[in-house]
C-alpha positions in Angstrom: 5.5 10.3 -3.0 5.9 6.8 -1.7 3.9 4.7 0.7 4.2 1.3 3.0 2.3 -0.1 5.3 3.6 -1.7 8.5 2.4 -5.0 8.7 2.9 -5.2 12.5 -0.1 -2.6 12.9 -2.3 -4.2 10.3 -5.8 -5.0 11.1 -6.8 -6.4 8.1 -9.6 -4.4 7.6 -9.1 -3.8 3.9 -10.5 0.4 4.0 -7.3 1.0 2.2 -8.0 -1.7 -0.5 -11.2 0.1 -1.1 -9.8 3.5 -1.3 -7.0 2.9 -3.2 -6.9 -0.5 -5.2 -4.7 0.8 -7.5 -2.2 0.7 -4.6 -2.9 -1.6 -1.7 -4.5 -5.5 -1.8 -4.9 -8.0 0.5 -3.1 -11.7 1.1 -3.9 -14.7 2.4 -2.5 -14.3 5.7 -5.5 -11.7 6.4 -3.1 -8.3 6.3 -2.4 -5.8 3.3 0.1 -4.9 1.3 1.3 -2.2 -1.2 1.8 -2.6 -5.1 3.6 -0.3 -8.2 0.9 -0.9 -11.3 2.0 -1.9 -14.6 -0.6 0.4 -16.3 1.6 3.5 -14.2 5.3 1.9 -14.0 5.4 -0.6 -16.8 5.5 -3.4 -14.6 3.7 -4.9 -11.7 5.4 -4.7 -8.4 3.8 -6.3 -5.7 5.2 -5.8 -2.2 3.9 -8.8 0.0 6.4 -10.1 1.9 7.4 -13.1 0.8 8.4 -12.5 -2.3 9.1 -9.1 -2.4 9.6 -7.4 0.9 7.6 -5.6 3.6 7.1 -2.7 5.4 9.7 0.2 4.6 11.5 -2.6 2.3 8.2 -2.7 0.2 7.9 1.2 -0.4 6.4 1.7 -3.4 5.2 4.8 -5.8 2.6 6.5 -6.1 0.7 7.3 -9.2 0.3 10.8 -9.4 -3.6 10.2 -10.2 -4.0 7.7 -7.2 -2.0 10.4 -4.3 -5.5 11.8 -2.8 -6.6 8.2 -2.5 -4.2 6.8 -0.7 -4.0 10.3 1.5 -7.5 9.2 2.2 -6.8 5.8 3.1 -3.6 6.7 5.2 -5.8 8.9 7.3 -9.0 6.3 7.3 -7.1 3.0 8.6 -7.5 1.9 12.0 -4.3 0.5 12.5 -2.5 3.6 11.7 -0.3 1.3 9.8 -0.1 3.3 6.4 2.8 5.6 6.0 3.8 8.1 3.2 6.8 9.7 2.7 6.9 12.6 0.2 10.0 12.7 -2.4 
């Protein structure tokens, strides 16, 4: 499973990072982005729109143990900006 955030729709509430902090993080611009954690994939990849692409180009893999949390984050997101793709 992979996930990405459409920053144009992001409201900056941060519920995603509260629910699934291993997948989502906030930046100084007040928006949230996805990441691939080193503990799950061997290296940290922060898709922050600055050094890495934002939106669908910054799609991150979701660790197996985090799938339910990522789905919950997408369901709870007030901006409806979290998109999940099942492989």
